[in-house]
C-alpha positions as CSV (number, residue, x, y, z in Angstrom):
1,G,103.1,98.1,98.2
2,W,101.9,99.7,95.0
3,L,99.9,102.3,96.9
4,S,103.2,104.2,97.3
5,V,103.0,105.0,93.5
6,G,100.8,107.9,94.6
7,A,103.8,109.4,96.4
8,A,106.3,108.7,93.7
9,G,106.7,112.4,92.9
10,Q,107.5,113.2,96.5
11,M,109.9,110.2,96.8
12,L,111.7,111.3,93.6
13,A,112.1,114.8,95.1
14,V,114.0,113.6,98.1
15,L,115.7,110.3,97.0
16,P,118.5,109.8,94.5
17,A,117.1,108.4,91.3
18,W,119.1,105.1,91.7
19,V,117.6,104.5,95.1
20,F,114.1,105.1,93.7
21,G,115.0,102.7,90.9
22,W,115.9,100.0,93.4
23,L,112.5,100.5,95.2
24,V,110.6,100.2,92.0
25,A,112.7,97.1,91.0
26,G,111.8,95.5,94.3
27,G,108.1,96.2,93.8
28,V,108.2,94.7,90.3
29,I,110.0,91.6,91.5
30,Y,107.6,91.1,94.4
31,T,104.7,91.4,91.9
32,L,106.3,88.9,89.6
33,G,106.7,86.5,92.5
34,A,103.0,86.9,93.4
35,I,102.1,86.1,89.8
36,V,104.3,83.0,89.8
37,Y,102.7,81.9,93.1
38,I,99.1,82.6,92.0
39,T,99.4,81.0,88.6
40,K,101.6,78.2,89.7
41,I,103.9,78.6,86.7
42,F,107.5,77.5,86.9
43,N,106.5,74.2,88.5
44,F,109.7,72.5,87.5
45,K,109.8,69.5,89.7
46,P,106.7,69.4,91.9
47,G,107.4,68.4,95.5
48,V,111.1,69.3,95.1
49,F,111.5,72.6,93.3
50,G,108.3,74.2,92.1
51,F,106.3,77.4,92.0
52,H,106.5,77.9,95.8
53,E,110.3,77.7,95.8
54,M,110.4,80.1,92.9
55,W,108.2,82.5,94.9
56,H,110.7,82.4,97.7
57,I,113.5,83.3,95.3
58,F,111.5,86.2,94.0
59,V,110.9,87.4,97.6
60,M,114.6,87.2,98.4
61,L,115.5,89.1,95.3
62,A,112.9,91.8,96.0
63,A,114.0,92.1,99.6
64,G,117.6,92.4,98.4
65,A,116.6,95.2,96.1
66,H,114.9,97.1,98.9
67,Y,117.9,96.4,101.2
68,V,120.1,98.1,98.6
69,A,117.7,101.1,98.5
70,V,117.7,101.4,102.3
71,L,121.5,101.1,102.4
72,G,121.8,103.8,99.8
73,V,119.8,106.2,102.0
74,A,121.5,105.2,105.2
75,I,125.1,105.6,104.0
């Protein structure tokens, strides 16, 4: 999680900047998803499509961002 901010300098030294950017983007998206879940905002149609479903969308987007970062290192 955000504890890795302490190692940001070391990560920037060994990772391409764009990979680091995707890692940060994923962290920000996960955090936004947590805020949506905790505050229960974006409750568009409760019981059908609400804050919980929005949280899942944020999780998928964040996981996708981290996947791109890992792919960038692996290839």
